[in-house]
N, C-alpha and C positions, 0 to 999 in steps of 0.2 A: 330792231327787236320789238315786235308788236306784243304788248301785254294788255290784258283786260282784267279789270277789277269790278266786282259787283257788291253793292251794299247801300247803306244809308249814310248820307252826309247830313250833319245836324248843325243847327245854330248853337254855338257855344257862348254862354254868358258867364263871365267871371268877374269877381271884384278886382279892383286895381291891386297890383303887386301881391302882397301876402296878407291882404285884409280878409276879414271874415265876411260872410254873406251880409250885404247891406250894412256893413259897419259905417260906410258912407253911402248915400243913395245913388251909387253908380254901379253899372255892370258893363264890362267891355265886351263887345260883340265880335266874335270871329266865327269861323266854321271849322268843322272837323268830324272825324268818325273813322273807325278802324280801316275800312277798305279804301276810303278816300285818301287817308294819310299814306297808304302804300302807293296809290296811284300817283300822288304828288311826288313821293320819294323817287319812284321810277322815272317820272318826267324830269326831275332834277338831274338824274344820272344819264339822261339822254335817250331813254327808251321812247318808242311811239306808244305812249300810255293812254289807254282808253278807259273811261269810267262809265259804268251803267248804273242808273238808279231811276227813281221817279220823284219828281218834285212838283209842288203846286205852281200854278202859272202867275202867282202874285209877285210882288216886289221882292220879298224875302227869298222866295225860290229862285228868282232871277239873280239875286245877289250871290247865292250859293254857286250857281253856274259860272258867274263871272269870276268868283274866287278861284275856282278850279282852272278856268282858262288862263287866269293871270299866272298860274304856276306851270303852265305848259301842258296841262292835261286835256286830252281830246274829249269833248262833250257831245259828239254827234249822236250818240245813242241814249241820251238822257230823255226819258219820257216826261211829259208834263201832264199833271192831273192830280186829283186829290185835293183835300182842303187845308192840310197843314204840314209843316216841316217839323221833324223831330227836334227837340230842344234838350240840351243838358246844361246844368249849372255846375261849374267846377270851381272849388275853393282850394287854392294852393296851400299845402301844409308847410311847416317849417320846424326844424329841430324835432322835438318830441310830439308836436301837434300834427296829426295825420291829415292828408288831403281828403276832401269830400267831393263826391259826385252825386247829383240828384237828377234823375231822368224824368222827362216829360215827353214821351214819344208814343203814347197810345193813339191808335187811329191815325198815325202819320201816313203820308202818301204812299210810301213803299210797303207799309204793313197791309195796306188795302190793295196792293197790286195783285191782279188776278193771274193765276197760272195760264200759260198759253198766250200771253200778251206780247212777250218779247221775242223778236226774230233772232234767236241765237245763232242760226246758221250763217246769217249775214255778218253778225258781230264777230264771230270767230274765224271768218275767212282770213287766212294767212297769220292768224295769231299763234304765237309760240308759247305763251304762258297765260294761265288763268289763276287768279287769286280771289279767295273769299274767306269768310271767317264764321265762327260759331255765333256771332252776334246777330246777324240777319235772321237765321232760323228761329232765334229766341223771340222775335217780334210777333210771332203767331203762325198758325198753320198755313196761311197763304204764302207768307214770306218763306217758310220752310219748303213749301212745294216749288216755289220759284227758284230757290237755291238748288234744289235737286235737278230741275230742268237745266239750269246753267251748268252744273257739273256734267250732266249727260251730254250737253251740247259741246262742252270743251273736250270731253273724251272722244266724241264722235269726230271732232275736227282734228284730233291728234295733238292738241296742246297739252303741255305739262300742267299739272294742277297742284297748287299749294293750298293748304287749309290751316289757318291760324285758329286754334280751338277757342281761345278767348272766352272763357266762362264768365258770365255776368250774373251774379246771384240776385241782383235786383230785378232781373228780367225773367228768370225761370229757375226751377229747382234742378238739383242734380239728377233726379229720376227722369224728369222730362227731357233734360239735355241728353242723357244717354239714350233714351228711346228714340230721339230724333237724329242725333248725330252719328251714332254707331253705324246705322245703315248707309249713311252718306260716305263713309270712309272707303268704300269699294272704288270710288272714283278718284281717290287722292294719291298723288305721287310723293309729295313732300308734306310732312306734318310739322307744324310749328306750334310750340306750346311752352308753358312753364309747368312746374310740378303740380300746382293747383288745378290747372286746366286738364292735365292728364288724369288726375284723380276724379274730378267732378264731371268731366265730359265723357271720358272713356272708361272710367272705373278701375284704373290701374294705380297701385300705390307705389310711391317712391320712398323706400324705407331708409332710415338712418340719416335723414336730413332735417334741418331746422333753419329756415331762411332768416328767422328773426334773430337768432344768435350767430348766424353765419356758418353754421356747421353743414357742410355739403359733402356727401359721400359720392364721389364720382363713379365708383363701381355700381352703386345703386341706380344711378342715372343710366349707365350703360345697359344694365339688365332690363330696366323698364323700357328704354328706347328699343332694345332688341325685341322685347315682347310685343310692343305696339307694332313694329314693322312686320313681325311674323304673323300676328293676328290679322292685320288688315292688308298685308302684302304691299306695304308702302316702301318705296325705294330708299327714302331718307327720313330721319326724324331729328329735328333740331329742337333743343330745349334751352331756353334762356335761364341763367342763374343769377338771381338778384339777391344780394345780401342787404337787407334793410336795416342798416345801423340806426337810421333815423329818417325823418321825412326830408332831411337835407343832404344826407350822405349815404350813398349806396355803393356796394361792390357790384361789379357788372362783368359777366363773362357768359359763355355759352358752350354747349357741346353739340356734336353732330354725329349721328350713327348712320352708316351705310350698310344696307341689307345685303347687297351683292357680295361684298368683301368682308363684312364684319368689322370694318375699320371704325374706330371710335376716336373722334378728334375733340380736344379741349382747346379753346381759344386762349388768347391773351386776356389778362385781367386788368380792369380799370377801377380806380376809386373815383367815383363821380360826385361832384358837388352839384346837386340838382337845382336847376332853375324851373323846369317843367318836365316831369316824368311822363305825362300823358303823350302818347305817340311813340314812346321809346321802343316798345315791342313792335309797333308797325314799321318803324324805320329799320329795325333788325330784319323783319320780313322782306322789306324792299331791298335792303342791302344784300340779303342772301339770294333773292331772285336775280338781282342784277349780276351778282358775282357768278352764279351758275350759268346764266344766259350768256355772259361775256366770255365763257370758256375757261374761267379760272378752275383749278383743281378744287375739290370740295373743301379742303382745309383752308385754302386761301379765300374762298368765298365766305367761309365762316368768319375768318379774321376780318374781312372787309365789313361784314354785317355787324359785328360787335363794335367796331370802330365807328361805323355810321350811326348806330343807335346811341353810343356814348356821347357823340357830338350833338345829336338831336336833343338830348335831355338837358343841354345847356341853352336851349332856345325856347322862348315863350311861345305858347300856342301849340296846336296839334301838328302843324306841318313841319317836315324836315326841310331845312334850307341850307344844305351843305353840298358842295360839289364833289365829284369823284377825286379831284386833286387833293382837296382838304382831307378826305377820308384816307387816301393812300399815304398822305404825309403822316397821319396819326398811326396807321398800320406799321409804318417804318420806324416808329418810335419817337416821333416828335410830338410829345404831349406837353411841352413846356409852356404853351400859351403865350409865347413871346410875340410881340407886335410884328406883323408881316409888312415891311415897308418896301 
């Protein structure tokens, strides 16, 4: 199952454990980023996972490539060039203290990528799935144009396309997001989002819900998902449902709407004690893609995706490091956490 992901992999700098920024003069360096996280997830699940980006030719850029290779991701189509790799600083929250993210990614290598540079015809040869997000277009007009080229290339090659809307208010405004993203939706088969993404990126309201208090109106989600699918002619719309009780404890589930049949599926629910929530949505996307590609019925693909993302949020760092067997064990109801001997 050949999959392709396109976006920016960043250097992630975080204080140890649950410390605040520079509480001690240390930052732990790893790598991550929405689309790279999905590529890693798909590689862990056994897909022929290809990642496309642009990185500087210096030592940090090379380390990012090696980090992807170490997780089984194919890096044949990573371009080298530009002066800097994007950076983000992540401080893990706990209890009532929220997590914090600070971006330093202006003028990064991928933001300066010129349209027409990537040979998408070659990249999409035999590809079955393409995944991208609303993060890359937020990096600037050139990155948005390159995302559109990638979507057009995937559609021309006959690959299925998923788009995680992933609104980032520190990168652009709702008005700018909607002006860029709504025209891109014509190429998308599967929309992945949460309620904030749908509102900020597409302009649709999910009424009667309050994720802070845990009040979720499933009928409101069904109506919104149906409206998104109808407006943009998308085959499926998946929405993750996070109940943020605190920075340490979240409720986690998801829904999936199918345009062809009108079916609306609600997954199992998990109460997750968070270790690192960053990458949770990406592992949901990776799990859903894998589930659908592997021939599971949509409801089973949804259940697999929710279990995969629940497990990821117990692992430090961006990358998902769980196997298909571990995910399926949780899907079947074994959430005891007992030692496997």
